[in-house]
ZAMARGU-4260 file (C-alpha; in steps of 0.2 Angstrom, whole numbers, plus 5000, padded with zeros to 4 digits):
<rodrens>
0) 5001/5000/5000 | 5007/5017/4996 | 5004/5030/5012 | 5007/5043/5000 | 4990/5041/4991
5) 4972/5039/4995 | 4965/5024/4986 | 4943/5024/4988 | 4937/5008/4985 | 4919/5007/4981
10) 4910/4991/4991 | 4893/4981/4985 | 4877/4987/4994 | 4861/4978/4993 | 4851/4995/4997
15) 4845/5008/4983 | 4850/5022/4994 | 4865/5016/5003 | 4885/5017/4999 | 4899/5009/5005
20) 4917/5014/5003 | 4934/5009/5011 | 4947/5022/5012 | 4965/5016/5008 | 4982/5025/5012
25) 4982/5043/5019 | 4972/5058/5018 | 4982/5072/5015 | 4984/5087/5003 | 4986/5075/4989
30) 4969/5067/4993 | 4959/5082/4988 | 4957/5076/4970 | 4950/5059/4976 | 4939/5066/4987
35) 4929/5077/4975 | 4923/5060/4967 | 4913/5058/4984 | 4904/5077/4979 | 4892/5069/4968
40) 4883/5057/4979 | 4864/5058/4979 | 4853/5067/4992 | 4845/5057/5006 | 4857/5042/5005
45) 4866/5033/5020 | 4887/5034/5016 | 4898/5020/5026 | 4916/5023/5027 | 4928/5010/5032
50) 4943/5017/5039 | 4953/5000/5044 | 4965/5004/5030 | 4967/5022/5033 | 4984/5024/5044
55) 4986/5044/5044 | 4975/5059/5042 | 4982/5076/5043 | 4977/5092/5045 | 4974/5097/5026
60) 4965/5080/5026 | 4953/5084/5039 | 4951/5101/5032 | 4943/5090/5016 | 4935/5078/5025
65) 4926/5092/5033 | 4921/5101/5017 | 4914/5084/5011 | 4905/5081/5028 | 4895/5098/5029
70) 4890/5095/5009 | 4883/5077/5014 | 4875/5086/5030 | 4867/5099/5017 | 4859/5085/5006
75) 4854/5075/5021 | 4866/5061/5020 | 4867/5050/5034 | 4888/5046/5038 | 4894/5031/5045
80) 4912/5029/5049 | 4919/5011/5054 | 4936/5005/5060 | 4943/5021/5064 | 4962/5020/5075
85) 4964/5027/5090 | 4972/5044/5082 | 4961/5045/5068 | 4948/5045/5083 | 4956/5058/5093
90) 4957/5070/5078 | 4938/5067/5073 | 4934/5071/5091 | 4945/5087/5094 | 4939/5093/5078
95) 4922/5092/5080 | 4919/5079/5065 | 4908/5068/5075 | 4896/5081/5075 | 4890/5074/5056
100) 4890/5056/5061 | 4875/5046/5063 | 4872/5039/5079 | 4863/5022/5073 | 4873/5009/5064
105) 4872/5009/5046 | 4859/4997/5038 | 4871/4991/5025 | 4885/4987/5037 | 4889/4970/5043
110) 4891/4975/5062 | 4900/4990/5059 | 4910/4999/5071 | 4900/5016/5071 | 4913/5030/5073
115) 4899/5042/5083 | 4906/5052/5097 | 4903/5040/5111 | 4914/5027/5101 | 4927/5039/5096
120) 4928/5046/5114 | 4929/5028/5120 | 4942/5024/5106 | 4953/5039/5112 | 4952/5036/5132
125) 4954/5017/5131 | 4969/5014/5122 | 4979/5011/5136 | 4974/5004/5152 | 4978/5016/5167
130) 4985/5001/5177 | 4995/4994/5162 | 5013/4998/5161 | 5017/5012/5149 | 5027/5009/5134
135) 5040/5022/5136 | 5048/5022/5118 | 5028/5028/5112 | 5019/5044/5116 | 5000/5042/5119
140) 4991/5058/5120 | 4972/5054/5130 | 4960/5068/5129 | 4952/5073/5144 | 4933/5080/5146
145) 4932/5098/5150 | 4916/5110/5155 | 4920/5124/5144 | 4918/5124/5126 | 4933/5131/5122
150) 4945/5122/5132 | 4955/5106/5129 | 4963/5093/5140 | 4976/5081/5137 | 4986/5069/5147
155) 5003/5063/5137 | 5009/5046/5143 | 5025/5039/5138 | 5040/5048/5128 | 5042/5064/5118
160) 5055/5062/5103 | 5056/5057/5086 | 5043/5043/5086 | 5029/5055/5094 | 5029/5065/5078
165) 5013/5056/5072 | 5005/5059/5089 | 5008/5077/5090 | 5002/5081/5074 | 4985/5079/5080
170) 4986/5094/5091 | 4989/5105/5075 | 4971/5106/5073 | 4964/5112/5088 | 4951/5127/5085
175) 4960/5146/5086 | 4958/5154/5105 | 4954/5139/5114 | 4963/5134/5130 | 4974/5120/5131
180) 4978/5111/5147 | 4992/5097/5147 | 4995/5084/5159 | 5013/5079/5161 | 5011/5067/5175
185) 5014/5050/5166 | 5028/5059/5153 | 5043/5050/5158 | 5056/5058/5144 | 5058/5073/5133
190) 5072/5071/5122 | 5082/5085/5110 | 5070/5079/5096 | 5055/5079/5107 | 5057/5096/5113
195) 5060/5102/5095 | 5043/5096/5091 | 5035/5103/5105 | 5043/5120/5100 | 5035/5119/5084
200) 5020/5115/5091 | 5017/5128/5104 | 5024/5142/5090 | 5009/5135/5079 | 4998/5136/5095
205) 5004/5155/5099 | 4999/5160/5081 | 4982/5153/5082 | 4980/5163/5101 | 4980/5146/5110
210) 4982/5150/5128 | 4994/5134/5134 | 4997/5125/5153 | 5006/5113/5156 | 5003/5104/5173
215) 5013/5091/5183 | 5029/5092/5175 | 5043/5084/5183 | 5059/5092/5187 | 5070/5086/5174
220) 5057/5090/5160 | 5055/5107/5169 | 5073/5110/5167 | 5074/5106/5149 | 5057/5118/5147
225) 5066/5132/5156 | 5083/5130/5147 | 5076/5129/5128 | 5064/5145/5132 | 5049/5136/5128
230) 5042/5140/5145 | 5039/5157/5136 | 5022/5149/5128 | 5014/5147/5144 | 5001/5155/5152
235) 5004/5163/5168 | 4989/5157/5178 | 4984/5140/5181 | 4968/5133/5172 | 4953/5130/5182
240) 4949/5112/5184 | 4967/5108/5183 | 4977/5096/5193 | 4983/5104/5210 | 5002/5104/5207
245) 5007/5120/5199 | 5012/5122/5181 | 5029/5125/5172 | 5034/5140/5181 | 5038/5156/5169
250) 5058/5162/5167 | 5064/5175/5180 | 5071/5189/5174 | 5089/5190/5178 | 5094/5199/5194
255) 5111/5203/5193 | 5126/5198/5179 | 5130/5183/5189 | 5115/5175/5185 | 5113/5164/5170
260) 5105/5175/5154 | 5085/5168/5153 | 5080/5158/5138 | 5071/5174/5132 | 5088/5184/5130
265) 5091/5179/5112 | 5079/5174/5099 | 5078/5155/5091 | 5088/5149/5079 | 5079/5148/5062
270) 5074/5131/5055 | 5088/5123/5046 | 5101/5135/5055 | 5117/5123/5050 | 5113/5125/5031
275) 5110/5143/5030 | 5125/5147/5043 | 5138/5161/5040 | 5155/5156/5042 | 5162/5168/5056
280) 5179/5161/5057 | 5191/5163/5044 | 5205/5152/5050 | 5200/5137/5038 | 5198/5147/5023
285) 5217/5148/5021 | 5219/5128/5025 | 5224/5118/5011 | 5214/5104/5005 | 5218/5086/5012
290) 5229/5076/5001 | 5216/5060/4999 | 5231/5050/5001 | 5240/5060/5014 | 5238/5059/5034
295) 5222/5063/5044 | 5220/5071/5060 | 5208/5063/5073 | 5204/5074/5086 | 5194/5067/5100
300) 5188/5073/5119 | 5186/5057/5127 | 5170/5054/5136 | 5178/5045/5151 | 5194/5039/5155
305) 5190/5021/5153 | 5187/5025/5134 | 5207/5031/5131 | 5213/5013/5128 | 5198/5010/5115
310) 5201/5026/5106 | 5219/5019/5100 | 5211/5004/5095 | 5197/5014/5086 | 5210/5023/5077
315) 5218/5009/5072 | 5202/5001/5065 | 5199/5017/5055 | 5215/5016/5047 | 5212/4999/5042
320) 5194/5003/5034 | 5198/5019/5027 | 5214/5014/5020 | 5222/5030/5026 | 5234/5035/5038
325) 5227/5044/5054 | 5236/5054/5069 | 5224/5053/5083 | 5224/5069/5097 | 5216/5061/5112
330) 5210/5072/5127 | 5201/5070/5140 | 5196/5088/5147 | 5192/5106/5140 | 5195/5110/5121
335) 5204/5125/5126 | 5219/5115/5131 | 5224/5108/5117 | 5238/5117/5105 | 5226/5110/5092
340) 5216/5124/5081 | 5201/5121/5068 | 5211/5122/5053 | 5222/5107/5059 | 5208/5095/5062
345) 5201/5083/5049 | 5190/5073/5060 | 5183/5078/5076 | 5174/5067/5091 | 5169/5080/5103
350) 5157/5087/5116 | 5142/5095/5111 | 5145/5114/5113 | 5163/5111/5107 | 5156/5102/5092
355) 5143/5115/5088 | 5154/5129/5089 | 5165/5120/5075 | 5148/5116/5064 | 5141/5135/5066
360) 5158/5143/5065 | 5171/5134/5055 | 5158/5125/5045 | 5160/5107/5050 | 5149/5094/5045
365) 5139/5083/5057 | 5142/5063/5055 | 5137/5054/5068 | 5134/5051/5086 | 5132/5037/5099
370) 5117/5027/5101 | 5107/5030/5116 | 5122/5040/5126 | 5119/5057/5130 | 5129/5070/5142
375) 5123/5071/5159 | 5128/5081/5173 | 5132/5074/5190 | 5134/5088/5206 | 5147/5080/5218
380) 5151/5086/5236 | 5164/5081/5247 | 5160/5065/5256 | 5165/5072/5273 | 5155/5087/5270
385) 5141/5088/5283 | 5128/5099/5274 | 5113/5088/5268 | 5102/5098/5259 | 5105/5109/5242
390) 5100/5124/5252 | 5113/5123/5265 | 5126/5128/5252 | 5118/5144/5247 | 5133/5158/5244
395) 5145/5143/5241 | 5158/5140/5226 | 5154/5130/5212 | 5168/5123/5201 | 5167/5115/5184
400) 5179/5114/5168 | 5173/5129/5157 | 5159/5140/5156 | 5155/5137/5136 | 5151/5121/5141
405) 5135/5109/5141 | 5138/5102/5158 | 5139/5120/5166 | 5124/5126/5157 | 5113/5111/5164
410) 5121/5108/5180 | 5117/5128/5185 | 5098/5124/5178 | 5097/5109/5188 | 5105/5117/5204
415) 5093/5135/5204 | 5080/5125/5197 | 5081/5114/5214 | 5081/5129/5225 | 5080/5146/5219
420) 5090/5152/5233 | 5104/5144/5224 | 5105/5158/5209 | 5118/5168/5218 | 5131/5155/5221
425) 5150/5161/5215 | 5156/5150/5199 | 5174/5145/5196 | 5181/5138/5178 | 5196/5127/5181
430) 5200/5123/5162 | 5200/5102/5166 | 5189/5091/5174 | 5203/5084/5184 | 5207/5101/5189
435) 5190/5105/5195 | 5190/5089/5205 | 5206/5092/5213 | 5198/5111/5217 | 5184/5102/5225
440) 5193/5090/5236 | 5206/5103/5242 | 5191/5114/5248 | 5193/5127/5234 | 5174/5124/5230
445) 5159/5116/5238 | 5150/5108/5224 | 5157/5101/5208 | 5148/5099/5191 | 5154/5084/5182
450) 5151/5074/5165 | 5143/5058/5171 | 5153/5049/5160 | 5168/5056/5169 | 5163/5053/5185
455) 5158/5035/5184 | 5174/5032/5175 | 5185/5040/5191 | 5192/5026/5204 | 5185/5017/5218
460) 5196/5027/5228 | 5191/5044/5221 | 5173/5040/5221 | 5174/5036/5240 | 5180/5054/5243
465) 5164/5060/5235 | 5145/5062/5238 | 5133/5064/5223 | 5118/5076/5228 | 5110/5077/5212
470) 5113/5070/5193 | 5101/5075/5177 | 5092/5064/5166 | 5088/5074/5150 | 5093/5064/5135
475) 5096/5081/5127 | 5114/5084/5121 | 5128/5072/5114 | 5145/5069/5109 | 5146/5071/5091
480) 5158/5066/5076 | 5161/5078/5063 | 5173/5082/5048 | 5181/5097/5042 | 5173/5107/5026
485) 5191/5103/5016 | 5187/5084/5021 | 5168/5084/5017 | 5170/5069/5005 | 5176/5059/5020
490) 5159/5061/5028 | 5150/5046/5017 | 5165/5034/5020 | 5169/5038/5039 | 5147/5037/5041
495) 5148/5019/5032 | 5163/5012/5042 | 5156/5017/5059 | 5137/5013/5054 | 5144/4993/5050
500) 5156/4992/5066 | 5143/4980/5072 | 5144/4969/5058 | 5160/4961/5061 | 5169/4955/5078
505) 5183/4967/5078 | 5171/4982/5075 | 5162/4975/5090 | 5176/4973/5101 | 5182/4991/5099
510) 5164/4996/5103 | 5164/4988/5117 | 5180/4995/5123 | 5173/5013/5120 | 5157/5007/5129
515) 5146/5013/5112 | 5132/5003/5108 | 5134/5009/5090 | 5133/5025/5081 | 5119/5034/5072
520) 5115/5049/5062 | 5109/5065/5071 | 5094/5073/5065 | 5093/5092/5059 | 5079/5096/5074
525) 5094/5087/5087 | 5107/5100/5078 | 5096/5114/5078 | 5091/5112/5097 | 5111/5111/5102
530) 5113/5128/5089 | 5099/5135/5099 | 5106/5133/5116 | 5123/5137/5112 | 5119/5153/5101
535) 5109/5158/5118 | 5123/5153/5132 | 5139/5149/5124 | 5143/5161/5110 | 5151/5176/5114
540) 5142/5192/5114
</rodrens>
């Protein structure tokens, strides 16, 4: 079946004034011409449409169905729809298309599942048993009854990620100037792709003058909303009859230069920012094109000290499969410590903000990122520190490797989201994770922000000297492979080698030494979200 085209298959019917059709495919902009064939049905007939083989209806398709149903209603045609899947049922209910449907089963149908308003309500509301285990890989949006005619309430269940796009598409058809309440109590996770999709949805709602309120947001999702500026779309007050917990709080205006800039301080990065980004650094412009048979430079910022040997094995593996000599520059710390400039780099694997800087300022090309492995921050204190609550550290010192680093940004939002009294901490930047650790252990700082992978890679003796007080679980940012613009032709072969590593025993062993499951191509939305954060918080003013 071609999901891009709608096909209408007439079905035999014994009744003279009855019509039966099976819809097959997708109802979208390409379905306009196909649906026009149904405008010629005679008045006063009964029409039954089987949706069993319809997988998707988008906003354009709903608009066309609305026109068709209005025409049929004006001609006194009875409309019956059978075998509607959950998502289409939600769409019909949300857009009011159910008002055109007849309550009684069609006389021509063989035990049809009539898509009346009550049936669609049941389809939408009983898809997930409240007592069953939620599949965290799939987003379910469950509509809830509300008394006000211009109010819409939904419960989000599962995870908002790349697989949530079809589910979120159903929310683009809400009527203008309505009020939307989203309950996140059963939402387990939102990653960068999910945030990008929510951003698009909220921008659409804002243009439609739709009021947005979100309730029961867990702390981690709250941090991401505040960090990415999604809070600016939310209404100030709490909706009537909403759950008792407070909605995501609005971003506060900065009270001093020490405070981190609020998300509204800089505009959003436009779509496809990487494709349209201008090169602001000219250091690579004068660099000579790499000889296709010459030595390549691979620069790696390891995620943990446990990976160090694995990267040497990786370099040997890569040389063999690319049939090129490759010089490895390996570090486990801040990029600023390296005596190497972007014009000397050919292939780079580095931290989120460092990779984003290369993409935006030096036109590097993103290639791959690790599968199911994102950069998270762990907040650490000395084991013997008697202070137990975060508020007890008010006015203290926090140390981390670098300011223009995702670890610092996430750690600061995490700290301040936990306790508003911690907004005026003093921040120190050591230039290197190990130096930052030493400053904490020597008593020169009270709290350490450290990459979680780095913390997990510390020796058992060192970890006994530390106490973890918090840790993020955002699934937002990631280390990234990229190639220099003069080596753009390497992108395809490099990606092919890395994606095939799981297919041979040596490749699998190298991945095991690195502690990486494999590699995956980042989406443009994931890269754009990183670029947006970088431009807000890390890019020089």
